[in-house]
PALOGU-800155 format. One record per residue (C-alpha): residue in one letter; x, y, z negated; residue number from 1. Coordinates in pm, 1 decimal. Layout:
// residues N
- A;X;Y;Z;NUM;
...
***
This chain:
// residues 464
- M;-0.4;-0.1;-0.3;1;
- R;291.5;219.6;29.1;2;
- R;256.3;535.7;183.2;3;
- T;199.4;1001.8;614.5;4;
- T;141.7;1150.1;970.8;5;
- R;312.3;1229.9;1295.8;6;
- T;228.7;1502.2;1540.5;7;
- T;188.0;1444.6;1908.4;8;
- P;371.6;1689.6;2133.3;9;
- G;176.9;2003.7;2205.6;10;
- S;-84.2;1954.0;1932.0;11;
- T;-247.6;2271.5;1817.2;12;
- G;-286.4;2187.2;1450.3;13;
- R;-664.5;2238.5;1463.8;14;
- S;-736.1;1879.5;1362.5;15;
- R;-482.8;1903.9;1081.6;16;
- R;-655.4;2215.3;951.4;17;
- A;-986.0;2035.2;979.1;18;
- A;-845.8;1750.3;772.8;19;
- L;-722.0;1993.2;509.7;20;
- A;-1060.2;2160.0;501.4;21;
- L;-1234.3;1826.7;451.9;22;
- L;-995.8;1736.5;173.1;23;
- A;-1065.6;2068.2;5.2;24;
- V;-1440.0;2021.6;42.3;25;
- G;-1403.7;1671.5;-96.0;26;
- A;-1216.8;1799.4;-398.9;27;
- L;-1488.3;2055.5;-466.6;28;
- A;-1766.1;1803.6;-412.1;29;
- L;-1631.4;1561.9;-667.5;30;
- S;-1800.3;1742.1;-953.9;31;
- G;-2131.3;1600.4;-841.0;32;
- C;-2041.8;1279.0;-663.9;33;
- G;-2094.7;930.0;-783.5;34;
- D;-2189.7;612.2;-607.3;35;
- G;-2406.2;782.6;-346.1;36;
- D;-2717.7;574.5;-319.2;37;
- G;-2654.5;398.3;-647.4;38;
- N;-2662.6;48.0;-503.3;39;
- G;-2287.3;18.7;-461.7;40;
- N;-2281.8;5.7;-81.8;41;
- G;-2308.7;375.4;-12.2;42;
- N;-2552.7;339.5;276.4;43;
- G;-2887.5;405.7;115.7;44;
- G;-2987.5;40.5;144.7;45;
- K;-3018.3;71.6;523.9;46;
- E;-2809.6;-230.8;607.7;47;
- K;-2910.6;-434.8;909.0;48;
- P;-2931.4;-810.5;876.9;49;
- G;-2637.4;-1001.1;1015.7;50;
- A;-2268.7;-1052.4;959.8;51;
- S;-2013.9;-847.1;766.1;52;
- G;-2187.0;-747.1;447.1;53;
- G;-2534.3;-737.6;598.7;54;
- Q;-2437.1;-546.0;911.2;55;
- E;-2475.7;-666.6;1267.3;56;
- A;-2156.6;-797.2;1424.2;57;
- T;-1991.8;-561.3;1673.3;58;
- V;-1722.2;-801.7;1795.0;59;
- Q;-1751.5;-1155.4;1923.9;60;
- L;-1500.2;-1409.3;1794.0;61;
- P;-1414.2;-1756.2;1927.0;62;
- K;-1500.1;-2075.0;1741.9;63;
- L;-1189.7;-2204.3;1568.0;64;
- N;-1326.6;-2507.2;1387.2;65;
- G;-1050.4;-2685.0;1201.0;66;
- E;-777.3;-2433.2;1289.8;67;
- K;-557.6;-2330.1;995.8;68;
- I;-425.5;-1976.4;974.7;69;
- E;-180.5;-1827.5;723.8;70;
- V;-170.9;-1454.9;652.3;71;
- A;118.2;-1302.5;455.0;72;
- A;94.1;-972.2;268.1;73;
- V;244.1;-802.4;-36.8;74;
- W;-96.9;-720.3;-179.4;75;
- T;-177.0;-842.2;-529.8;76;
- G;-460.8;-799.6;-779.9;77;
- P;-770.1;-613.3;-656.7;78;
- E;-615.9;-547.5;-314.8;79;
- Q;-555.7;-916.7;-256.4;80;
- E;-906.7;-997.8;-380.9;81;
- N;-1067.0;-747.1;-145.2;82;
- F;-859.8;-857.9;154.4;83;
- T;-959.7;-1215.1;76.9;84;
- K;-1323.4;-1108.8;118.7;85;
- V;-1234.9;-996.2;472.0;86;
- L;-1065.7;-1328.7;543.7;87;
- D;-1367.1;-1515.2;401.7;88;
- E;-1592.8;-1342.5;653.9;89;
- F;-1354.1;-1435.2;935.8;90;
- E;-1371.7;-1797.3;821.3;91;
- K;-1753.6;-1792.5;823.2;92;
- R;-1766.4;-1651.1;1173.0;93;
- T;-1501.1;-1871.9;1333.3;94;
- G;-1487.4;-2194.6;1134.5;95;
- A;-1114.7;-2149.2;1074.4;96;
- T;-945.8;-2200.7;738.6;97;
- V;-741.6;-1898.8;633.7;98;
- T;-480.2;-1907.8;356.2;99;
- F;-340.1;-1592.1;194.4;100;
- V;37.4;-1617.2;146.8;101;
- P;171.9;-1382.2;-123.4;102;
- A;485.1;-1205.6;2.5;103;
- Q;754.1;-1010.9;-178.1;104;
- D;912.4;-675.7;-98.5;105;
- P;1084.1;-625.4;132.1;106;
- I;846.5;-832.5;339.5;107;
- V;1082.3;-847.2;639.0;108;
- N;1331.7;-1039.9;426.9;109;
- F;1054.1;-1270.1;305.2;110;
- L;943.2;-1335.2;663.5;111;
- G;1299.7;-1392.3;776.5;112;
- T;1333.8;-1671.4;522.2;113;
- K;1003.3;-1829.0;628.6;114;
- I;1093.9;-1810.5;996.8;115;
- A;1442.4;-1949.4;937.7;116;
- G;1277.9;-2239.2;757.2;117;
- G;1047.3;-2305.4;1050.7;118;
- S;727.2;-2209.5;867.7;119;
- P;628.8;-1853.7;963.6;120;
- P;276.4;-1735.2;877.0;121;
- D;43.4;-1678.2;1170.3;122;
- V;-10.4;-1312.4;1080.7;123;
- A;175.0;-1071.2;855.2;124;
- M;51.6;-738.5;713.0;125;
- L;347.3;-505.9;750.2;126;
- P;342.4;-187.9;534.2;127;
- Q;605.2;3.8;730.4;128;
- V;643.7;121.2;1089.1;129;
- G;1007.9;26.7;1055.2;130;
- A;907.9;-327.3;960.8;131;
- V;693.9;-357.7;1276.0;132;
- Q;985.0;-237.4;1487.1;133;
- Q;1222.7;-478.1;1313.1;134;
- A;985.3;-771.0;1365.9;135;
- V;978.7;-689.3;1737.4;136;
- A;1355.2;-643.7;1755.3;137;
- N;1398.5;-986.1;1591.7;138;
- K;1157.8;-1132.2;1847.9;139;
- W;924.4;-1250.1;1572.0;140;
- A;621.5;-1043.9;1669.7;141;
- K;384.3;-1135.6;1951.5;142;
- P;212.6;-868.9;2162.5;143;
- V;-151.2;-792.1;2088.1;144;
- G;-382.8;-994.3;2311.0;145;
- P;-645.0;-850.2;2549.5;146;
- E;-940.7;-881.5;2310.1;147;
- A;-761.7;-709.5;2022.9;148;
- K;-621.5;-449.7;2263.8;149;
- A;-977.4;-368.0;2374.8;150;
- Q;-1080.1;-313.8;2013.3;151;
- L;-780.8;-85.5;1957.7;152;
- A;-869.1;124.9;2262.5;153;
- K;-1229.0;151.9;2147.8;154;
- N;-1181.0;212.4;1777.3;155;
- Y;-846.3;386.3;1720.6;156;
- A;-698.4;727.3;1797.0;157;
- K;-394.3;715.1;2022.5;158;
- G;-165.9;810.2;1732.0;159;
- W;-255.9;494.9;1541.3;160;
- Q;-221.4;283.0;1854.6;161;
- D;124.1;430.7;1916.4;162;
- L;233.8;355.3;1559.5;163;
- G;162.9;-13.9;1623.4;164;
- S;342.7;-15.1;1957.6;165;
- V;707.4;-66.3;2045.1;166;
- G;833.4;33.8;2387.2;167;
- G;474.4;99.8;2497.3;168;
- T;358.6;-254.9;2409.6;169;
- P;105.0;-287.8;2124.8;170;
- Y;210.9;-531.5;1851.9;171;
- G;36.9;-407.0;1538.6;172;
- V;-321.0;-340.5;1433.6;173;
- Y;-338.1;-79.5;1157.2;174;
- F;-607.0;-221.9;935.2;175;
- K;-558.4;-31.1;612.2;176;
- A;-459.6;332.9;596.4;177;
- A;-378.3;558.5;305.1;178;
- S;-417.8;929.0;249.2;179;
- K;-108.5;1000.2;41.9;180;
- S;-141.0;1370.3;-38.8;181;
- L;-372.4;1359.7;-339.0;182;
- V;-340.9;1443.5;-708.7;183;
- W;-590.2;1271.3;-940.4;184;
- Y;-671.4;1421.7;-1277.8;185;
- N;-844.8;1345.6;-1607.5;186;
- T;-1133.5;1592.1;-1630.0;187;
- A;-1159.7;1568.9;-2010.0;188;
- V;-796.7;1672.3;-2051.7;189;
- F;-834.9;1954.5;-1801.1;190;
- E;-1148.7;2084.3;-1973.1;191;
- N;-990.0;2063.7;-2317.8;192;
- A;-686.3;2259.1;-2195.2;193;
- G;-890.8;2510.9;-1994.9;194;
- A;-697.5;2409.1;-1683.0;195;
- T;-816.8;2447.3;-1324.8;196;
- E;-721.6;2275.0;-999.7;197;
- P;-399.8;2430.6;-859.5;198;
- K;-361.9;2508.5;-491.7;199;
- T;9.6;2589.1;-475.7;200;
- W;321.9;2430.3;-624.3;201;
- K;372.5;2732.3;-848.3;202;
- E;16.0;2699.5;-975.5;203;
- F;71.7;2325.5;-1022.9;204;
- L;368.8;2388.7;-1252.4;205;
- T;171.6;2653.9;-1443.0;206;
- T;-118.9;2411.4;-1484.2;207;
- A;125.8;2149.8;-1614.2;208;
- E;257.7;2392.9;-1872.6;209;
- T;-96.2;2481.4;-1979.6;210;
- I;-184.9;2115.9;-2028.6;211;
- S;139.8;2049.4;-2214.1;212;
- A;57.3;2330.2;-2454.2;213;
- S;-276.9;2159.2;-2528.4;214;
- G;-93.6;1851.6;-2659.3;215;
- V;-114.9;1616.4;-2360.8;216;
- T;174.0;1532.2;-2129.3;217;
- P;66.1;1666.6;-1789.3;218;
- V;210.8;1429.6;-1526.7;219;
- S;236.1;1052.3;-1501.3;220;
- V;504.8;918.7;-1265.0;221;
- G;536.5;551.7;-1170.7;222;
- G;911.6;573.7;-1127.8;223;
- A;971.3;200.4;-1170.8;224;
- D;832.1;167.3;-818.7;225;
- G;1072.3;369.8;-605.4;226;
- W;819.7;416.3;-323.7;227;
- T;617.0;658.7;-538.6;228;
- L;920.0;887.5;-555.2;229;
- T;959.6;881.3;-177.2;230;
- D;599.5;999.3;-155.4;231;
- W;672.0;1288.5;-393.9;232;
- F;966.7;1391.7;-177.5;233;
- E;780.7;1356.9;152.3;234;
- N;489.7;1576.4;47.6;235;
- V;717.1;1849.4;-82.7;236;
- Y;941.8;1824.7;224.5;237;
- L;658.5;1830.3;479.9;238;
- S;492.0;2133.1;321.7;239;
- Q;817.6;2319.9;269.4;240;
- A;1034.3;2228.9;571.8;241;
- G;751.7;2178.9;821.0;242;
- P;658.7;1899.9;1065.1;243;
- E;949.1;1940.6;1308.3;244;
- K;1211.7;1898.4;1038.4;245;
- Y;1007.8;1614.0;891.3;246;
- D;1017.3;1427.1;1223.6;247;
- Q;1387.8;1491.5;1263.5;248;
- L;1472.0;1362.8;915.6;249;
- A;1250.7;1056.7;967.6;250;
- K;1455.8;967.9;1276.5;251;
- H;1785.8;1066.4;1112.2;252;
- E;1833.0;1333.3;1376.6;253;
- I;1937.0;1562.4;1092.8;254;
- K;2138.9;1446.3;793.2;255;
- W;2022.0;1414.5;436.2;256;
- T;2286.2;1671.8;352.2;257;
- D;2079.2;1927.8;547.9;258;
- P;1985.4;2244.8;351.2;259;
- S;1615.9;2158.8;392.6;260;
- V;1668.3;1843.0;186.4;261;
- K;1851.6;2042.8;-79.6;262;
- Q;1558.6;2284.0;-94.0;263;
- A;1304.0;2002.5;-136.4;264;
- L;1505.8;1830.2;-409.9;265;
- T;1551.5;2164.2;-584.8;266;
- T;1173.5;2208.2;-579.1;267;
- L;1113.2;1856.4;-713.6;268;
- A;1365.9;1926.2;-989.5;269;
- E;1134.3;2200.1;-1115.6;270;
- L;912.7;1914.1;-1233.6;271;
- F;1154.2;1624.4;-1277.0;272;
- G;1396.4;1849.0;-1466.8;273;
- K;1143.9;1908.4;-1745.2;274;
- P;1103.2;1573.5;-1922.2;275;
- E;836.6;1717.7;-2149.9;276;
- L;609.1;1748.6;-1845.9;277;
- I;640.5;1378.5;-1754.7;278;
- A;481.9;1098.4;-1956.1;279;
- G;763.6;921.7;-2138.8;280;
- G;1019.5;1158.8;-1993.0;281;
- A;1248.0;1036.0;-1713.9;282;
- D;1339.2;715.3;-1898.7;283;
- G;974.6;632.4;-1963.4;284;
- A;876.4;710.1;-1603.5;285;
- L;1150.3;481.0;-1471.8;286;
- Q;997.3;199.3;-1677.5;287;
- T;641.7;275.3;-1565.0;288;
- E;506.3;82.8;-1268.4;289;
- F;252.9;248.0;-1039.8;290;
- P;-63.6;77.6;-1178.6;291;
- K;25.0;182.2;-1534.1;292;
- S;91.2;539.8;-1419.5;293;
- V;-274.4;551.7;-1316.2;294;
- T;-437.9;363.0;-1602.0;295;
- Q;-255.3;561.9;-1871.1;296;
- T;-392.3;880.0;-1712.0;297;
- F;-753.7;763.4;-1733.7;298;
- T;-754.2;571.8;-2061.6;299;
- G;-845.9;749.8;-2383.6;300;
- G;-1042.7;1046.5;-2253.5;301;
- D;-890.8;1376.5;-2362.3;302;
- Q;-633.5;1180.4;-2568.6;303;
- A;-488.0;1007.9;-2262.2;304;
- K;-112.1;978.1;-2228.9;305;
- S;-115.7;1205.3;-1924.1;306;
- A;-345.5;1439.2;-1734.9;307;
- M;-248.9;1394.5;-1369.9;308;
- V;-111.3;1129.1;-1140.1;309;
- F;-7.8;1180.2;-778.6;310;
- E;-75.4;912.9;-517.4;311;
- G;-306.5;804.4;-239.0;312;
- D;-670.9;714.4;-213.8;313;
- F;-586.6;362.2;-333.7;314;
- V;-558.6;506.9;-686.1;315;
- T;-931.0;436.4;-715.9;316;
- V;-857.2;64.0;-739.5;317;
- N;-655.0;123.2;-1054.8;318;
- I;-897.9;375.6;-1199.5;319;
- A;-1158.2;101.2;-1173.2;320;
- Q;-951.5;-97.5;-1427.2;321;
- T;-1033.5;170.1;-1687.3;322;
- E;-1363.0;304.6;-1822.5;323;
- A;-1322.7;627.4;-1622.9;324;
- K;-1562.3;696.8;-1336.8;325;
- V;-1442.5;850.8;-1012.9;326;
- G;-1619.1;1181.0;-954.0;327;
- T;-1687.5;1253.8;-1321.4;328;
- D;-1401.3;1140.4;-1545.5;329;
- A;-1154.1;1125.8;-1257.3;330;
- K;-1134.8;1392.7;-990.2;331;
- V;-886.6;1480.5;-717.5;332;
- F;-732.2;1778.1;-543.0;333;
- P;-498.7;1803.9;-239.9;334;
- F;-124.8;1796.8;-303.6;335;
- P;-35.5;2160.7;-376.7;336;
- A;111.7;2371.0;-99.3;337;
- V;483.4;2420.3;-141.1;338;
- G;510.6;2615.6;182.8;339;
- G;227.8;2771.1;379.8;340;
- E;-6.0;2469.9;378.6;341;
- S;-76.9;2162.8;173.7;342;
- P;82.9;1854.7;329.0;343;
- V;-114.8;1572.8;492.6;344;
- V;79.4;1247.6;467.2;345;
- T;-60.7;905.9;550.9;346;
- G;50.6;545.3;533.1;347;
- G;-83.7;214.2;650.4;348;
- D;-54.6;-163.1;683.1;349;
- A;-42.2;-321.9;1026.8;350;
- A;-142.4;-677.6;1112.5;351;
- V;117.0;-842.2;1338.3;352;
- A;91.3;-1188.6;1494.3;353;
- L;399.5;-1406.8;1440.4;354;
- K;252.4;-1702.0;1631.6;355;
- D;105.7;-1676.3;1978.6;356;
- S;-198.9;-1878.7;1881.6;357;
- K;-568.6;-1840.5;1945.8;358;
- G;-633.8;-1806.5;1572.9;359;
- A;-375.8;-1530.8;1518.6;360;
- Q;-508.2;-1327.4;1810.0;361;
- A;-869.1;-1375.2;1696.8;362;
- L;-778.6;-1245.0;1351.4;363;
- L;-611.0;-935.6;1503.9;364;
- T;-926.2;-878.1;1707.0;365;
- F;-1140.5;-901.5;1395.3;366;
- L;-913.0;-670.2;1193.2;367;
- A;-929.3;-412.4;1474.5;368;
- S;-1308.6;-408.0;1457.0;369;
- P;-1533.8;-205.1;1225.9;370;
- D;-1681.5;-536.2;1103.6;371;
- A;-1367.2;-618.7;906.7;372;
- A;-1306.8;-263.4;788.3;373;
- R;-1661.0;-237.0;654.7;374;
- I;-1612.9;-526.2;412.5;375;
- W;-1320.2;-373.1;227.9;376;
- A;-1460.3;-20.5;257.0;377;
- Q;-1770.2;-128.6;67.4;378;
- A;-1553.1;-282.9;-204.0;379;
- G;-1364.9;46.2;-259.7;380;
- G;-998.7;140.9;-283.8;381;
- F;-961.1;136.9;93.2;382;
- I;-950.1;379.4;382.5;383;
- S;-966.4;268.5;745.5;384;
- P;-816.0;444.7;1049.2;385;
- N;-1096.4;278.5;1251.7;386;
- K;-1298.2;569.7;1388.0;387;
- S;-1594.0;342.1;1469.2;388;
- L;-1652.2;257.9;1103.1;389;
- D;-1957.6;437.8;965.3;390;
- V;-1836.3;637.5;662.3;391;
- A;-2159.8;538.6;487.5;392;
- A;-1982.5;210.7;417.2;393;
- Y;-1761.5;375.8;156.6;394;
- P;-1898.4;346.0;-198.8;395;
- N;-1876.4;711.6;-302.0;396;
- D;-1840.2;1065.2;-173.6;397;
- V;-1473.9;1079.9;-274.4;398;
- Q;-1371.5;807.0;-35.7;399;
- R;-1613.7;924.7;234.3;400;
- D;-1451.5;1269.0;235.6;401;
- I;-1100.0;1122.5;242.6;402;
- A;-1200.3;893.2;531.3;403;
- K;-1356.8;1183.6;722.0;404;
- A;-1036.3;1385.0;682.1;405;
- L;-825.5;1097.1;810.5;406;
- I;-1042.8;1048.5;1119.3;407;
- A;-1067.3;1425.6;1176.4;408;
- A;-687.6;1441.6;1192.7;409;
- G;-699.2;1239.4;1515.6;410;
- D;-344.7;1215.4;1652.0;411;
- D;-226.5;1510.9;1444.4;412;
- F;-76.8;1361.5;1128.4;413;
- R;251.6;1268.5;963.2;414;
- F;307.1;903.1;877.8;415;
- D;496.3;816.5;561.1;416;
- M;858.4;901.4;630.2;417;
- S;1017.3;614.8;438.7;418;
- D;794.0;370.3;624.9;419;
- Q;928.2;494.4;956.9;420;
- M;1286.3;426.9;852.6;421;
- P;1488.1;104.4;859.9;422;
- Q;1358.0;-106.0;574.8;423;
- A;1706.7;-139.0;424.1;424;
- F;1696.5;235.2;357.3;425;
- G;1331.7;331.9;320.9;426;
- G;1161.6;17.0;194.7;427;
- T;1381.1;-192.8;-33.0;428;
- P;1353.1;-194.3;-414.6;429;
- G;1675.3;-99.8;-588.1;430;
- K;1842.9;22.7;-271.9;431;
- G;1859.1;316.7;-31.4;432;
- E;1612.0;597.4;-74.6;433;
- W;1416.6;422.9;-349.9;434;
- K;1723.9;386.1;-571.2;435;
- A;1867.6;730.7;-488.3;436;
- L;1543.6;902.7;-588.4;437;
- Q;1516.5;695.3;-906.2;438;
- D;1866.9;814.9;-995.0;439;
- F;1758.8;1167.6;-907.8;440;
- L;1458.2;1141.8;-1143.0;441;
- K;1701.1;1045.8;-1419.2;442;
- N;1943.2;1324.6;-1332.9;443;
- P;1767.7;1595.0;-1126.5;444;
- K;2062.0;1832.9;-1165.8;445;
- D;2273.1;1619.6;-932.4;446;
- I;2122.5;1742.7;-609.6;447;
- A;2444.6;1736.1;-405.3;448;
- G;2528.1;1386.4;-527.5;449;
- T;2178.4;1266.9;-442.7;450;
- Q;2204.7;1407.2;-93.3;451;
- A;2543.7;1243.7;-40.8;452;
- R;2413.6;901.8;-151.9;453;
- L;2104.3;935.3;65.1;454;
- E;2309.7;1024.4;369.7;455;
- A;2563.5;746.1;316.3;456;
- D;2289.1;485.4;280.7;457;
- A;2087.7;624.3;572.7;458;
- A;2388.1;633.8;805.5;459;
- K;2463.7;270.0;727.4;460;
- A;2102.4;157.5;776.0;461;
- Y;2050.4;342.8;1103.7;462;
- K;2383.1;216.2;1239.3;463;
- N;2272.6;-141.4;1179.3;464;
***
């Protein structure tokens, strides 16, 4: 679930501004939103009889009676459970037997071991653009078949199709997306402190100080998971340095020793350099995994361990593990603008076939359809880049507004930077960017040293 958007040449920025506007409207609307129609499916009970959670099927699938299909992904807990519901529907409609194979990060290494052993899964859910490119370079991935390709053309903006393509050939189907420019907050803590939603980075720091003065630590950081720190950096960098620099850094066309990186790290140090503003301080944050960073923010009402946590729409999955209710106890605002505008960063997981089988291609076709997206959307904690999915499928106004913003962005977005990079640098626990930013969280004064380590690791990864 890690991780932001890329701009197509010549884009005007109108769709990006529309996305920002929708996010802002969504943040304002949260004060009154709940579960929409109250029946948990967010569609006013107007489901049609048929497949996929009561909806009529929009895609025809072949009969695969007796065929066995393995799908590998790094998802665990509620994410794995909800994805399994999607696979269950595929089984019902095709007669195939689908097995979920738990994978470890980095998934490319996990797949390499399976392939070397002669037992690759049929399909893998790859959470990084770089992983898709690596799978193609290693000749593991199989091109998307004609049926799945037709679904992509019908249901996806060109930008999302391009992200799943290598050399103009489509290999990946982006099934799950993430809006990664959101800050979630505990309303009871905010009300007790007299705090309001900040719009700029300066206001964000002021709000943090206000909350700290009320007796609650303002910000929860899941620093044990290095990918959360890459998301902090990317949002600050995109807003401050702008999209052109963002694209250049993502491709290593400029070095990590560039002044723009120094400026972004200096900005981050305004938060990371004040341990009293971070739950547990730097040491505590580095021992806090992402799920805990969320649950400790929404457990205990106005006596919670923290007031705010930054991350994507998938935070709702973890909020659901507490007694807090999204829209009342838990609200959200766009990542504060560091430069002229708030950033819009997205991420996503792409389904890639590793076997050129009828079953693998049928599953890609299903995952590219609104039928599959609807199932997880109704369960919550999920945003789809599938523009044919009716947003009424989402369980509450929060996720509907986030989904609308994602679709409104069209081709005009920035995809998670670390996910575009070689996995050895941007997607490996304890190494590369993840480790460098964890070290930076511990010692935010060492900006030059952080830049030097980032550049040395990036240069090595891109060379390989």
